[in-house]
C-alpha positions in Angstrom: -0.3 20.1 36.6 2.3 20.0 33.6 6.0 18.5 34.9 9.1 20.5 34.0 9.8 18.1 31.2 6.2 19.0 29.6 6.6 22.6 29.8 10.3 22.4 28.4 8.8 20.2 25.8 5.9 22.6 24.7 8.1 25.8 24.6 11.1 24.4 22.7 9.4 22.4 20.1 7.1 25.5 19.4 10.1 27.8 19.1 12.0 25.3 16.8 8.9 25.0 14.7 8.5 28.7 14.2 12.2 28.8 13.1 12.5 26.0 10.9 9.3 25.1 9.6 9.3 24.0 5.9 7.7 26.3 3.2 4.9 23.8 2.2 1.9 24.7 -0.3 -0.7 23.9 2.3 1.0 26.2 4.8 0.3 29.4 2.8 -3.0 30.1 4.7 -5.2 28.4 7.1 -8.1 27.6 4.7 -9.7 24.9 6.4 -10.6 23.2 2.9 -6.7 23.3 1.8 -5.8 22.1 5.1 -8.5 19.2 4.7 -7.1 18.2 1.6 -3.3 18.2 2.4 -3.9 16.1 5.5 -5.8 13.3 3.5 -3.3 13.3 0.8 -0.4 13.1 3.2 -1.8 9.8 4.9 0.6 7.1 4.3 2.4 9.1 1.5 5.5 11.2 1.8 5.4 15.0 1.6 7.7 15.3 -1.4 5.4 13.1 -3.5 2.4 14.7 -2.4 3.4 18.3 -3.4 2.7 18.2 -7.3 -0.5 16.3 -6.6 -1.8 18.9 -4.2 -0.9 21.8 -6.3 -2.5 20.5 -9.5 -5.7 19.4 -7.1 -6.2 22.7 -5.7 -5.7 24.4 -9.0 -8.2 22.4 -10.6 -10.7 22.3 -7.3 -9.9 25.5 -5.3 -12.9 25.1 -3.1 -15.0 22.6 -1.3 -17.8 23.7 -3.9 -15.7 22.8 -6.9 -14.6 19.4 -5.6 -18.3 18.3 -4.6 -19.5 19.5 -8.2 -16.8 18.0 -10.1 -17.3 14.4 -12.1 -15.8 11.6 -10.0 -13.7 10.3 -13.0 -11.8 13.7 -13.1 -11.4 13.6 -9.5 -9.7 10.1 -9.7 -7.5 11.1 -12.9 -6.0 13.9 -10.5 -5.5 11.4 -7.7 -3.9 8.8 -10.1 -0.7 7.4 -8.9 -1.1 8.4 -5.1 -3.0 5.3 -4.3 -5.4 4.4 -1.6 -8.0 5.9 -4.0 -10.9 5.5 -1.4 -9.1 8.8 0.1 -10.2 10.7 -3.2 -13.9 9.3 -3.0 -14.5 9.9 0.6 -13.1 13.4 0.2 -15.4 14.2 -2.7 -18.3 12.8 -0.4 -17.1 15.1 2.4 -17.0 18.1 0.2 -20.4 17.3 -1.2 -21.7 17.0 2.6 -20.0 20.4 3.2 -21.8 22.1 0.0 -25.1 20.7 0.9 -25.2 21.2 4.8 -22.8 24.2 5.4 -23.0 25.9 1.7 -19.5 24.9 0.7 -17.8 26.2 4.0 -16.1 23.9 6.4 -17.4 24.6 9.8 -15.5 25.8 12.8 -17.2 23.1 14.7 -15.3 19.8 16.0 -18.5 17.4 15.9 -19.7 18.7 12.5 -16.1 17.9 11.0 -15.6 14.9 12.6 -19.0 13.8 11.1 -17.8 14.3 7.4 -17.3 11.3 5.2 -13.6 10.1 5.5 -12.6 12.5 8.5 -11.5 10.4 11.5 -10.0 11.6 14.8 -6.6 12.7 13.5 -8.0 14.7 10.5 -10.4 16.3 12.7 -7.9 17.4 15.2 -5.6 18.7 12.3 -8.4 20.7 10.8 -9.5 22.2 13.8 -6.2 22.9 15.5 -4.3 24.4 12.2 -7.3 26.0 10.6 -9.0 27.2 13.5 -6.4 27.2 16.1 -8.7 25.2 18.4 -6.7 23.1 21.3 -7.3 19.8 19.8 -4.6 17.0 19.4 -4.0 15.5 15.9 -2.1 12.2 16.8 -0.8 10.3 13.8 2.3 7.9 13.7 4.7 10.5 13.8 3.1 12.0 17.0 2.8 8.5 18.6 6.6 7.9 17.9 7.8 11.1 19.4 5.7 11.2 22.4 6.5 7.6 23.3 10.1 8.5 23.0 10.1 11.5 25.0 8.2 10.3 27.7 9.7 6.8 27.5 6.0 5.2 26.9 6.4 1.4 26.6 2.8 0.7 25.9 1.6 -0.8 22.6 0.8 1.9 20.4 -1.3 -0.5 17.8 -3.7 -0.7 20.8 -6.6 1.7 20.8 -6.2 2.4 24.4 -2.8 3.5 24.0 -3.8 6.0 21.4 -6.4 7.4 23.4 -3.7 8.1 26.3 -1.5 9.8 24.1 -4.4 12.0 22.5 -5.0 13.0 26.0 -1.2 13.7 26.9 -0.9 15.7 23.7 -3.8 17.8 24.4 -2.1 18.6 27.7 1.0 20.0 25.8 -0.5 22.3 23.4 0.5 26.0 24.7 -2.3 28.3 24.7 -3.2 30.1 21.5 -0.5 28.2 19.3 -2.6 24.8 18.6 -2.0 24.8 15.1 1.9 25.6 15.0 2.3 23.2 17.9 0.7 20.3 16.3 2.5 20.7 13.1 5.5 21.0 15.1 4.9 17.6 16.5 4.4 16.4 13.0 7.6 18.0 11.8 9.8 16.8 14.4 8.9 13.5 13.8 9.0 13.7 10.1 12.4 15.3 9.9 14.2 14.5 13.2 12.5 11.8 15.4 12.5 9.4 12.3 11.7 5.7 12.6 14.9 4.0 12.3 17.5 6.7 12.7 16.4 9.4 15.2 18.5 12.3 15.1 18.8 13.1 18.7 21.9 15.2 18.7 20.0 17.7 16.4 16.6 17.3 18.6 15.5 20.6 20.2 13.8 18.6 23.4 17.1 16.3 23.5 17.5 17.5 27.0 14.7 15.8 28.6 13.8 13.1 26.4 13.4 10.2 28.8 13.5 7.5 25.9 17.2 8.8 25.0 18.3 9.0 28.5 17.2 5.2 28.8 18.8 4.3 25.7 15.4 3.3 24.1 15.2 5.7 21.3 15.7 2.8 18.8 13.3 0.5 20.6 10.5 3.1 21.1 7.5 3.3 20.2 6.5 -0.6 21.0 4.2 -1.6 18.3 2.6 -5.0 17.3 3.5 -6.1 14.0 0.9 -6.1 11.7 -0.2 -9.0 9.7 1.8 -9.5 6.5 0.1 -8.9 3.4 -1.1 -12.2 1.4 0.6 -12.7 -1.9 -1.7 -13.3 -5.1 -0.9 -13.9 -8.5 -2.7 -12.1 -11.1 -2.6 -12.8 -15.2 -3.3 -9.9 -17.1 -3.7 -9.6 -20.9 -2.4 -6.7 -23.0 -5.0 -7.3 -25.8 -4.4 -5.7 -29.3 -7.1 -5.0 -31.6 -7.5 -5.1 -35.3 -9.4 -3.7 -38.0 -11.1 -0.6 -36.8 -9.2 -1.1 -33.2 -5.7 -1.4 -34.8 -3.1 -0.1 -32.6 -5.5 0.1 -29.5 -5.7 -2.0 -26.5 -8.5 -3.7 -24.6 -9.3 -2.2 -21.0 -12.2 -2.5 -18.7 -13.3 -0.3 -15.5 -13.5 -2.1 -12.2 -17.0 -2.2 -10.3 -18.4 0.9 -8.4 -17.2 -0.4 -5.1 -14.4 -2.4 -3.6 -10.8 -2.3 -4.0 -9.7 0.4 -6.7 -13.4 1.1 -7.3 -14.2 2.6 -10.9 -10.6 2.6 -11.8 -9.4 1.5 -15.1 -7.3 -1.6 -15.9 -6.0 -4.5 -18.3 -8.3 -7.6 -18.0 -6.9 -9.8 -15.5 -7.8 -12.7 -13.2 -6.8 -14.3 -10.0 -4.4 -17.3 -10.9 -5.4 -20.7 -10.0 -3.8 -22.2 -7.3 -0.9 -24.7 -8.3 -1.2 -25.1 -12.1 -1.2 -21.3 -13.0 0.1 -20.0 -9.7 4.0 -20.0 -8.6 5.4 -17.4 -11.0 8.9 -18.5 -10.1 12.0 -16.1 -10.0 10.9 -12.3 -9.9 12.0 -10.8 -13.3 10.2 -7.6 -14.1 9.9 -5.4 -17.1 10.6 -6.6 -20.5 13.6 -8.6 -19.9 13.7 -11.7 -21.6 10.4 -10.9 -23.0 11.5 -11.8 -26.5 12.4 -15.3 -25.8 9.1 -15.6 -23.8 7.3 -14.7 -27.1 8.5 -17.8 -28.4 7.6 -20.1 -24.9 4.0 -20.1 -25.4 4.1 -20.9 -29.2 6.3 -23.6 -28.6 4.3 -25.2 -26.0 1.0 -26.9 -27.4 -0.4 -28.3 -24.7 -0.7 -27.3 -20.9 1.1 -29.0 -18.2 -1.2 -31.4 -15.9 -1.5 -29.4 -12.5 0.3 -32.3 -10.7 3.3 -31.6 -12.4 3.3 -27.9 -11.6 5.7 -28.1 -8.6 8.7 -29.2 -11.0 7.6 -27.0 -14.3 10.1 -25.2 -16.0 9.3 -21.1 -16.4 8.4 -21.8 -19.9 5.7 -24.6 -18.7 4.6 -22.2 -16.0 3.9 -19.3 -18.5 2.3 -21.7 -21.0 -0.1 -23.0 -18.1 -0.7 -19.5 -17.1 -1.6 -18.5 -20.5 -3.8 -21.0 -21.1 -5.9 -20.3 -17.6 -5.8 -16.6 -18.5 -7.8 -17.3 -21.6 -10.2 -19.9 -20.2 -10.8 -17.4 -17.1 -11.5 -14.5 -19.1 -14.0 -16.5 -21.4 -15.5 -17.9 -18.3 -16.1 -14.6 -16.3 -16.7 -12.0 -19.3 -17.3 -14.0 -22.5 -14.0 -12.5 -23.9 -12.3 -15.1 -26.2 -8.7 -13.9 -26.5 -5.3 -15.8 -28.0 -2.3 -15.3 -25.8 0.8 -14.8 -28.0 3.7 -14.4 -25.2 4.8 -13.5 -22.1 5.9 -9.8 -21.8 7.0 -9.5 -18.2 5.9 -9.2 -14.8 5.4 -6.3 -12.0 4.5 -6.4 -8.3 2.0 -3.9 -6.6 1.7 -3.7 -2.8 -1.6 -3.0 -1.3 -1.9 -2.6 2.8 -3.4 -6.2 3.1 -2.3 -8.0 -0.5 0.9 -8.1 -2.8 -0.1 -8.7 -6.4 2.5 -10.2 -8.5 1.4 -9.5 -12.1 2.2 -11.7 -14.8 1.5 -9.8 -18.1 0.7 -11.7 -21.4 0.5 -10.5 -25.0 -3.0 -11.6 -26.4 -4.9 -11.0 -29.6 -8.5 -10.4 -29.6 -10.9 -12.9 -30.9 -14.5 -11.8 -30.0 -17.4 -11.7 -27.4 -19.0 -14.9 -26.8 -22.5 -15.4 -26.0 -22.5 -19.2 -26.7 -23.4 -22.4 -24.6 -20.8 -23.6 -22.6 -20.2 -26.6 -25.1 -19.7 -23.9 -28.1 -17.5 -21.9 -25.8 -15.2 -24.9 -25.2 -15.1 -25.8 -28.9 -14.1 -22.1 -29.9 -11.4 -22.0 -27.1 -9.8 -25.3 -28.5 -9.9 -23.8 -31.9 -8.4 -20.6 -30.9 -5.5 -22.3 -29.1 -4.3 -23.6 -32.5 -5.5 -20.9 -35.0 -5.1 -17.1 -35.4 -8.0 -15.0 -33.8 -10.9 -14.2 -35.6 -11.2 -10.1 -36.8 -12.2 -8.0 -33.8 -15.6 -6.6 -33.9 -17.7 -9.8 -33.8 -20.2 -9.7 -30.7 -21.0 -6.9 -28.4 -18.7 -5.8 -25.8 -19.9 -5.4 -22.2 -20.4 -1.7 -20.9 -17.2 -1.8 -18.8 -14.9 -2.4 -21.6 -13.4 -0.1 -24.1 -10.7 0.1 -26.7 -8.0 3.0 -26.0 -5.0 4.4 -27.6 -2.3 6.4 -25.6 -4.2 9.4 -26.0 -7.1 8.1 -23.7 -4.6 7.8 -20.9 -4.9 11.4 -20.2 -8.8 11.1 -19.3 -8.9 7.6 -17.8 -7.7 7.0 -14.4 -5.2 3.8 -13.8 -3.8 2.1 -10.5 -0.1 2.5 -10.7 0.4 -1.0 -11.4 -1.3 -0.6 -14.8 0.0 2.7 -15.5 3.5 1.0 -15.3 2.6 -1.5 -17.6 0.6 0.6 -20.1 3.3 3.3 -20.2 6.0 1.0 -21.0 3.9 -0.7 -23.8 3.2 2.8 -25.3 6.8 3.6 -25.1 8.0 0.6 -26.8 5.9 1.5 -29.7 7.4 5.0 -30.3 
């Protein structure tokens, strides 16, 4: 049986939403495919960021069949900049299932929707309620925050059992015949009013019966165990310029078919060696002091021993990093390059890793297919002499030379987009 507070919440929230809902492109109709795409894009991404991506995506892939039949590189390119690229791959995989199993039409069936690739409980609830008006809960972070505060729930929302309990509570609050509007109202309230750090209690349509506010806990709730902080990694990246037939171009490579940032394009880079090539020192992003750094590597003829790394100057650290970068690229891919200067650094945050990317200019030498002893000899020679003309040896299949025009066709993660755009802009 519903309490007075529950009935009040359901009625007032629905009325508030119908009177104040935002005009968003995915609300133009209840097409389940459009709802599905929007919900996937909105995961861990702000609404104002998603809107232009959503509009471009729907223009290119207006139906599940169009998405299913598209080449994956086209899908990734349109997703470029949104991050969490597994969402795009799973969305396309799910669209292919819809095309193969349901003739391209998202089924009005909870179990079938839930079985689609990349569709979890929240997305299932959102599709079923918004597109088909089924009384299914759609519980995300916004909803858990709103309900935890309104009903003064002090259980840890990071625990699965708490989420299950909130899903049951949310389902019990859905007004008959208004599942889609009610669930969107819950999400809207959490996004605009009952925000994480500064809840707007005075403008909240359900303030009168909010138990969390009455208990003075609106800034404390919800209770959530802090996630493990992402681990830091230093990455050494190379802006490798070509000559001869590749003059004016940069060397890039494609990531493996699975794993982090699968099949995206990137600058050649390596994980820094702990100690000698690790600590990047004070943050200095962009191109500031890059000209001075160009001279640092040239002025440092030999690497600093690893046991001196802790007290090394910025110049010495860059020299060690450049040396390690060239040796690691040679060992991993047979790519011989000659670093010529430090360009700058940037940072990229994943859910579980933070990359500190140190960027070095480098000249292409050649692709090695030699014995280990020959490689070491070649490296020692390259450290003191200009690189050999490009074109010698065969490049691995995942490498290619690009100019600025290729940025329109290849999908890069944000961190490398920033570096490349800055580089091309500097050439103008």
